[in-house]
C-alpha angles and dihedrals in degrees: 000000000000098000117143113202116238138178088241086073106084117204129187123209117193121181131135090214104089094203094055094040092052094045096048093045095048090048092054092043092054088051088059105261128134103243135195118188126198135174106222144033098252090058090045093053093046091055094044091052087061116083120256109049112123101179139011134197109209131188113214105219100056128142119263096009129019119230089250092053090050090049091052092050091048091055094044089051092048091236107172099217116118112237127217115193117216121194148129088226104097097161113141093247091056096045090048092051089052090052092047092050088050099244109183094225140351118223116196112212127269097045132163108268092229088060087071093059093042090055093046090052093050095045096049097042089068128087117217112295134176112284126248104260123223118220097164132004110181127129093249097038127033118171127179143174106223124198108239098255130117089230093056092046092053091050091051090049090052094051096045092048089061089057088063096051090121093060121091113271096245091051092046089053094047093049094041092051093050093046092047091054095047093049095046089050090052097049094041102041105019097036098029089223090288107151091205092063121072138216115213116219135181129190110195118185126191134164089268109035150014113225130189123192118193121185120180130197095239130105093253132242146244123236091232090057096056099100089156093057135073091229090063100055131092124253088249093059105027095165102036088116089072093073091042090055091048093051089049092049095234129143118282114266134068097167095099100106093041092050094047091049087057095047098045128085088205128007114186130182130194122236095272089041091227089116128053136181120208120195129190118180117222125219116235092255091056099041107079097141114101121238115262089250088062095054115091118202 
């Protein structure tokens, strides 16, 4: 994303596992960052309370304070450093707490070493932007307000994919691809890539289905007016939108709605077509999350 690592970017690595701590710190140092490495949550918090740190990679299960407890204190103290959570604990409850506490990203161990540098570059290339707001963070109902940026959309996609870790890989890919298209369309066309505007999304999981609801802040659209999308073309010129997108200077693509229609069991739009519901029915073997009516709070 155009970010050049520099020693003026201070990065903290906190993990009680010395092998992971050393490997992550070394990778970031070799990429050009100024890295401080510590072995517990108390040390991590003390460093982050000092000015200058831009980014921190925190393990969850550390002595003194867990990574999530450090994250909560960072947010309560309005510390500006972005926080990446690292853990082998990818249970829904842990992922959801990371979302609620506004972690920048969530890395499940083991992860490719280069992924650490990729996340650092992406996180540090950004100026401050409105946070992802949490409306609901329960295993059967996650609802968020997402700033209209591609970066925020990709982060939300990454978090929500981890909540479907129990599903078969092919089903996860199908659902992930469909949701990504719906969300990117919402932030790009409905939100006009304005970070001050928000897309409202919900992921609802029952024993029989997975449902996404995506509502964008735009005025809506008509399929006949989508000259930049494959779904708006005649059968005689099915890829006429490619030239339109090139003329408009927008990213290659335009097949999102057509692909999503093919992947969905049900795809429903409201009257203005600025809100859509995507439904995928689950087989008994893949649906091991109870209905909301079975969850006692």
